[in-house]
N, C-alpha and C positions, 0 to 999 in steps of 0.2 A: 474624443476623450479617451485617455488611457487609464488603466487601473493597475494597481500594484500586484505583485505576485501573491501577496497575502490575501488581497481582496479576491483574486481569481480562485485561489484555493478555497476560500470560504464559499464562493458561489458554486463551485463544484460539489462541495459537501451539502449545500442546500439543494442543489439540483437532484442529487441522488438520495437525499433524505437520510444521510448517515450520521447526523449530529446526535441522534439518540442511540447509536450503536453501543453495545457493551462488550466487555471482554468475554463474557459467557457465551456470546453468539458465535465465537470463533474457536471451537475445539480443534485439536490437532487433526489434520486430515481434511479440513474444510478447504474447498477450492474458492479462491478469491481473485478479485481484480482490484488493483491499486487505482484509486480515483484521485488521490492527491497529486499535485504537481511538484511538491517538495516536502521533505521531512528530514530534519536533523542535518541541514545543509547539503542534502543529496537531492537531485532533481529527477523527476519522472515525466513520462509522456501522458500518464493518466490512463493507460490501457494495459499495463503489465499484468500478466496472469501468473498465478502460482498456487502453492499449497501451504497452509499453515503447518509448520513443523514444531513450534513451541509456542506456549502462551503462558506467561508468568502472571498475568492478571494485573500487571503494574504498568506504569508509564512506558510507552514504546515497547511493550512486552509481547506483542504478537509478531513472531518471526515467520516471514514468508520466504519459502524457497521458490525462486522464479522458474518457470518453464524455460527450457534451454534457449528458445528464441528471444526471451526477454531479459536474459542475463546481460549485464553491462561489461564490455571489454574495454580495458584501459590500455593506453600506449605502453605502460610499464610491463604489461603482460598479466596484470592482476585481473581476475574475473570475479565480479560481484555476483554471487549466486543466490544470496539471501539478504534480507534487510529487515529492520524492525519498524513496526508501525503502531499507531493508536487505532482503536476500533473505527473511528470516524474516517480514517484514511482508506477504508476498504469496503467493497460490497461483496456479498456472497453470491457465487455463481450457482445457478440452479441446474446446470448441466456439467458433465465431465469434470 
């Protein structure tokens, strides 16, 4: 049986227990891991690590700057160094 990407994303959020996350949990400087497989039509591996650099407290308002090894490099030469997330897309790393 196959499942949709949306169902897989929901299962990841349930697995990591992030559905109750709030914006207040992610102040600037927080080290995080992206656990969602997709957000705003951009796809992720679910293991990207970075640091919160902005948090507006609104929809997709947590801006994460990825560690260099997790930045996305496109054929056009563009490098996606940061992206915007919801609290449930992230887990807080307890180390580094």
